[in-house]
N, C-alpha and C positions, 0 to 999 in steps of 0.2 A: 592223784586229782593233779599231777605237776606232768600230763601229757605231753611228748614232744616226740613227733612222730620221725621216721627214720629221714620224709623232705624235710622238716625244718630243721634237722641236723646236719643234713646231708652235706658233704662238699667234694669237688671232686681235686683232691690235692695236688695230682701230677701238673691241673693246667693251672695252678695258681700263680704258680710261679718257678725259675727254675731254680731257686734253689735246691728240690726237693728232686729234681733230674738229673739222670745222667750226662754227660756231657754231649752223647748225639744225640739227645730228646728232643731238641731246639732244632736239628734238622727234621728227625719225624716229625715234628710238630709243624712244619714248614712243608710238608709236602716234599722234602728231599729224602729221605729213606726209602730205601728199596725196598717193597714187597712186603714190609711189619706190618702195614693194613689188610691183607687180603683175608679173604673169610677165614681160611683155611690155619692161617698164623695166628690168629683172633680165635678161634675156637679149640687153637691148643693153651696158647695164655689161656683162654678160661677153664682150662679143665686144669690146669696148675692152680688156679687161685682155689676153685672148686677145691682140688684134694688139700691144699694147704690148710683150707680156712676146713676141713673136715677134721682131716688125721693129724694135726698138730691144734690148731687155737679150740677148737671144742672141747667141751670136755662130756666127752659119751654120746657129743649131738648135738648139747646145747651149749647155747650162746649167752654171755653177755653184751655189755654198748664199747667198753675200751681194754684194750691188754698194751701194759709196757710189751717191746716185743722179745722180751726173755719171758716172758710169762709169768716174772716172779707177784707182779701187783695187778689186779684186772677191777675194774669196776663196771657197775650196772648205774643207776641213778645215784648209789653210794659205793663205799668199798663194796666191793664180794670179794670170798671166799674164792679159789680153784675152783671146789668142788660144785659152785654154784650153776644154778643160770636164771639169766632175767627172760620173763613172760613178759616184761609190758616195752610193749617197743621204745626203741628200735631193735629189740633183744632175738630168740631165739626164732620166734614163728617170722619176722621181719628176713632174718637169715634164710629160713625153711623158703620162704616166699619166691625169692632170688635164686634159691638154687633148683626151685624147681621151674620158676620161669628158665635157669640157662639149660634145664635137660628140653623145654620146648622148642627153645629156640635154639638149641643143638643135635638133641637127639643123641647126646651122649650120657653110655649107661652110669660114669663117673658121676655125673651129674645126679641121676636120678638116687643111684645109692645115698648118697649125700643126702639128698632131701627124704628118703625115706627114713635114713638115724633122725636126723633130726625130730622126724615127726614124732619117730620112738621114743626120743629124750622128751617129748612132749608127751605122750602118750603115760610115761612116767611119772610124769609132776602133777599129773592132772589128781587134784583132792579125788576121794569116794563119792563126795557131792555131786562130781561133775564135771565144775567147776575148776577155774586154776590161780592162785595167789599171783599179786606180782613176783614170784621167785619162789626157786626151789634150789633146795640142797640136797645132793645124791648123795652128801656122807649120811642123810638123816637128819629126826627130827630133833634131838637134844646136839647137831651140832647145828641147824636152823636158830631154835630158841639161843645159843650164844650168841649167834652175830647179830639177833633182836639188844637180848637184854646188853652188848655192847657198845656196837658200831651204832645199830639199828635206835637205840634208846638217846643216844648223845646226838643225834641230827637234827639240830635246833629248830630247820623248818623244813622239814619230811614228816609231821605228824603221821604218815599213813603210816609211818617205818616205825615207831617210835612203841608200838605195842603188839604184840602175836597174839591175831584171834583163830588165827588156824581156819580160818572159813574163805570163801572165793571172793572175787573182786572183779567185777564189771569196770571199773576204773582205767582211765589208759590203755580201755580198748584191749585189757588182756585178754579175758576170757575169749573176747570174741574174734582177737584176730587169732590164739590157739585155735579153735575149733573151725576157721576159715580154712585154714591152712590142712587141719585132719579130713575135713570135707574133699577138698581140693587132691589130697592123697588116697582118700579112700576111690573118688570116682577117677582117680586114673588106671588102677589094676583090682579097684573091688577089693584090696586087704581087708580077712575079717579081723584082723589087730584091729584097723583102723575101725571099721566099722563098728564095736563094742565101745569105743573111743565116743566115737559121733552118737551113739546112739544117746549116752551119759550127758552128754554136754544139751543134746536139746530137752532132754527131760527135765536136766537143769535148768533152762531154760522158762518153760514152763511150769515149773513147780516154784521159780522166786518172781515171776512174773505175778503184782498185786491183785488181787480181783475182789471187785466189788468197792461202791463208793465212788468218790471222786480221783481215787488213784486208779481206778482200776487201768489195765493195761502195762502203766509203769513198772521200773524195776529201780530197787532199791543197791545202792552201791555197794553194799556186801551180801552175802546169804550163805548161809541159814546166819539167821542175829544169833549175837552174842552174848552171855548175860552180863558178861563181866567188860564188857566194850564204854570206852572213857568216855563219859559225858560231860565232861567241864577240865580246862586249860588251870593252871594255875597263876593267882593273882600275886603278885609277892607284894610282903607288906610293907616294905620297904621299896619305893620309885624314885626316881631325880628328881630334885627341886624345881624342876625346868619344866615337869609333866604338869601343866595347869590345865583345868577346862573342865568340860565335860566329855568327858570318851566314851565309849564303849570298847567290851573286850568281851575277850573269852568265847568257848560256843553258845551262842544265843540262844538258840534250843536244842541246846543239848546234844545228846548221842546221836550221829548227822547221819550213819553209816544205814540208816532203814526209812529215809525220807525218798521221795521219789525223784531220783536224778538225773538231770539234764547234762550236769558238769561233763566236760570232754565227749560230748552227743553218746551219750551209755544208751537212749533209747534208738538213735541212729544208728548205732554199730550193732544194736541184737536185731532190730526187722535186716539189718542187711544180712546179714548172715541167716536168718529164717528165710529168708527172700530167695539165698543161694539153695537152702535147701527143697523150697517148694519147688523153685527152678531144674535142681537137676535130680533130687531123690521121688520128684512126685506126689512132695507129701501137702496132699492140698489140706489136709487138715489143721498146717500152720497157719493157715489164711485170716482164721477169726484172730489165733492171737496176736498177727501183724496190724492186723484193721485196729484192734483194741487200741494197740500200741501209738497209734497213729491219732487216734482217737484223744490217748490221755495228751499226747502232748497239744492239740487242738485246742482241749477243753482251758488244760491249765494257764492258757495266755491269762493274764490278767486285763479285769477291764478299762478301758480308756479313761482318764485322760493317759495312766500308765502304763499300755498294752505290751506289755515286754513280759520274759521269764525270769525268773531268778536262775541260780546254777540247781539249788535242789528246791525242792514245793513239800511243803505236810503231806503223810500220806493219811493221818488223823487230824482231828482238830487236838488243840495242844493249847494249854495254858489261856484259855479264850479265843484262841484264834482258828481258826475255821481249817479245815484239809482243805489242801489247794494252795493254801497263803505261801510264797516265797520263806524258805527259812535259810539262816544258817547255818555251815559247814563248820571247817575248820577254824579254828583260833584267826586266822587273817583273811575270812569268809565270811564277812558279816550279813546279815537278816538284811538284806536292797534286792533289787534287779540289777540282773547284769546286762551291760551292756555286749559283751561279744558272745555272749550266750542266748542272748534276743535272734541277734545278726541267723548263729547256726540254725537256730528252731525255724523261723524266714524260709533263710533256704530247705528243710526237712519240707516244711509245707510247700513247696516249689517242686517238690523230688515226690512228695504223697498226691499232688493232684495230677504231676505224669502219669503216675500208675494207677492211678483208680479211674482220673478222668472225673473225678469230685468237683467242683467249682467252689463246694464249701471250704476246700483247704484255703482258698483264695479270699476268703471273704472278708476276713480281719487283717488280712497283710496292710493296707493302708494305717489302719490306727498304728501297730507297729511301727511301721516308719516314721509314722507324724511324732512319736515320742521318741523314738531318737532322735529325729532332728530337734526336736525339745531340752535335749541335757546335752548337747554337744559342749567339751571345752572350751572356756575363752582363751582368749589369745594370750591373755594376763594369765592364765596357768601354764600355758605350756611354755612361755618364753618363759617364765622365772623358774622351773625344775625339767634339768637335761633331760629325766627320767621321763619326761611327757613328750619330748623331740618326735615328729612322725606321729605321734595319735592325734584322733579326729576327738576322740568320747571317755570319761570315764571309765573304770572298771565297774564299780556298782552306784546303782545309784539309789536316793534315799525312796524308801516308801513314803508316801503322803507329800512329801517338801519337794518332790523332785531333785535334789538339791546331792553335787558328788560328793561320795565317803570315801576319805582317803586313808591306806591302811600302814603303820608304821611298828616299827618295834625299839625298844629299850631293854639295856641290859648286854650284854659279854656272851650270853650259852645258855641253855636250856632249863637250867638249872635259877638262875637269878635276873632273868628276862623275860619279858612278854612281848606279845601286840596287842595293838589298840588300832581305834579307826574314829577320825571327825573329820572334819572340815578344809582342814588346812591340807594344802595343796604342794606342799613341799616336804622336801626328805622324806618320800617317797620309797617301800623295798625296790632292790633290784630285783630279788628273786619272781617278785609278782608282780608282774605291771600296774600300778595306778591308771593304766590310760590302755587304749583299744584303739586298734585300728579298721574305721568301719565304713566300709561301701555302700554309704546310703544311696548314690547315684545308680552303682552296678544292683543292687537290689529292687530299686524302682525299676531300673530298662527291664529287668527278667519279669517284674510282676506286670506290667503293662504289655510285655511278649506272651505273656500265658494267658491273661485277661485277655485281651484280641483272637486267639485262636477259635475259627468256628466250630460249630457239632463235629462237622466231618474231619478236620483235623485232630481234635480232641478222642475221637472214637479210632483213629487211627494207631495213635500213640498208646492208648487201651489194651489195642488188640494185639501190642508189642509188649504185656506188663507180663508177668510170673502170674498175676491176679487174675489175668481175664479165665474166663470161662471158656475160651476160645485155645488155651494149650493145656487144658486136664485130660484130655487123652491124647497121649501120644504126641504132645508138641509139645516137650522140656527145651529150657533153654539150655543151652550149653555153656557155662560159667566165662568169665573173660577168660584169656590165656594166660595173659600175663597181669601178674598183682604189682609187683616191684618198682615200677618207674614212676608210681605217681598212689597215691590212697583215691579208693574207689570210692562213686558215689551211689546211692541211691540208682538214679540215673541210669548208672553204666549198665545195670541188670534188665534194661527193656532188650528186646530181641535186637539182633543187630546192631546195638549202639558202637558207635564208633570210641576206639580207645586206642589213640595215635602211640606208637612207641616215638622214642625220641630220637631226632634227627640228628645223624652222627659224620661228621667228614671221616674221609679217610685219614687225614694227619688228628685229628682229638682222638681216633682210636688206636694209630700209630702210639701215640704219646703216652696211653693208657695202657698199650702191649709193654711198653720200654720200662716206663714206671715199674713193674712188677722186679725187672731185674732179673738177677738166678735167684733171689729170695722170694720168688712165687707169690709174693704180698704186696701190700700200698702200704704206704709210712705217712702220716699226717699228725700235725699238732694238735696234742689231745686240746679238749675243750675245757673240762675241768678237772680239777684234784680236787684230794683232800688230805688232808690231817690223817693220821693212824693214831687209831683208839689209844689212849693213852689214860683211861680211867674216868669218871663224870668230874663237871666241872663244878669250879665253886660257887657255891651260891652268897658270898658276900658280894652286895649290893657292887655299881658299876655306872656309875654319873656320864659317863662320856657319850659321844655320840658318832663315834667310830665304826660300831659296825649296823649304826641302824639302815644306809642303803647300801648292805654289803652281803653277797650270797654267802657269809660264814661269819660266824663269831669268831672268839676269840679259841685257841688252839687245842683244845677238850672239845669244841662242836667239830661232829664227824661231815657236815656236810659238804658238799661241794662245792668247789670256786675254781673261776679263772685265774690261773696264774698269773698272767701280766694286769690282774687287779684286786688285787689283793687288801683286804683293812690298812688305811694309813696308821697302825700301831704295832709296832713292837712283838715279837718276833718276825711278822711279816715282811718282804719288799717283793716287791715285782719283778716277775722271774719270766723269760723265755719259756714257755710249753716245750717240755719234750714230747718227741715225737712216739707216736702209737699205733698200734694195728685198733681201726676201729671200726664196728661193724656198722656203722652208717654210714663211713666212707665203702668200704665192700658194698655194700648193696649198690649205692649212687652209681660206683665207680661201673660193675657188672649190670647195671639198667642200660649203661650208655652204650656197652659192650653186647647184650642184648640186642639193643633194638639196633645196633651197626650191622650183624649177624642177622637179624629176623628180616629187618626192612630192605635188606640189599637182592 
């Protein structure tokens, strides 16, 4: 539930500052370099970068997020074993999409072979049930369990990694991004190895979709249900003396992985994959699951005046609360409405309208916009909390009162600390923002634009949709040719939808080529590091505040954090980040070279 797509992480370090460039890079960037940005030179550079990532960086075709240059330490969302791959973006599927995009741009078989090898790594990582976990360990089950019991169990803020359930997840687009890449590979050359994997994941999506009742059409965060899933988080008997007043804490609705999940756009990602299968494979039987999912999102919108959505909604009645009511999730995700999820779901309704032509999907959008307008952050809240700078709305809004609730924590590690929430807008978490940026004006403008479409214009949109009967017989819609420049939206799957490649100048392409040097890879400052596993943290109470608004706790906490901004508590001290090989930076830089080659 900490989804960070490669577009959010991506940097182009070689353009960010001259310190990372070779001495002649400035001349290349200013256009003085001789021919370095020619198409043939760029293609050769891309082939070198692909070969290095595939042959040196990957482990059996799989990728994590960051690597020290000598590969001695590797990281996904947490420190990873060298034998691991991270399915969660920007890991293995993200790099795989980039490799396949490079093949489409250049036609070079080295790019195809690398993409194919990454696809086969995902086939191996696919669980028997048909989906994927966040991570896979090629060394086997015992090695994976060891990771969960050591590094995972001591990551204070990463509750999804603290327990090993052995089932698959839809969170962070892990299963969806892997499935989309497998589909692309199969569509390319109809390799039966990918067909078997594809059939299994389609069956998995259909089996895991809720059937009947209010939850019909939705998906849980994880599937199948695991009987031993954690349903509560500890609340220490000894708490800091400064923790006063009425606070809420813990997993308020118990085990959350079986509720209808909107967090990280689970429905949108699954719908996207199924639409791709309808378009590419002619699987018209998947239209009904898509429409049921759309109706689930539409149905879960809460009544006015709080006409928004939560991160999750009860899939069945519980504790006197009806099915469909907003539910709590992890211990730092209280039972509340979520402004960022509401923004995403309104945007999804816009896509549903474009795909179906059904004006019903727009009917209650004004209610959602009115609610968002009613619960903005105050100027005082923003001024008094630097972590709310640039944000417009609180992340969580209390049911009934419409007051913002803010999440905090006390303690120093997972064993002596805990998360709680109240009305205090100060000292909020740094790793899970207490505020969000909501483009209310943009949402209104899009709504007004769509509401003003004529019947003829709506019919024209509908005719381009994978859901249209016009595409039922021989009218299959090809997949977009490039996936890595940006995250695809549902409307990108309309026939002939434009998908602009990045515009890249010769100087920019030359700088990227030059940055590869003789190493054949880019280096960038790492965004986060971790404490090495040193055993469980102390249960001794910690009454200080040093870790309240930091990404990491004491040195026994294995959560990632920025070396520039550690806790102000010994033995931590700010440090310049080491250089690393970054999967996100690789994808971002290759997207620019792909844009240069394909757009030229």
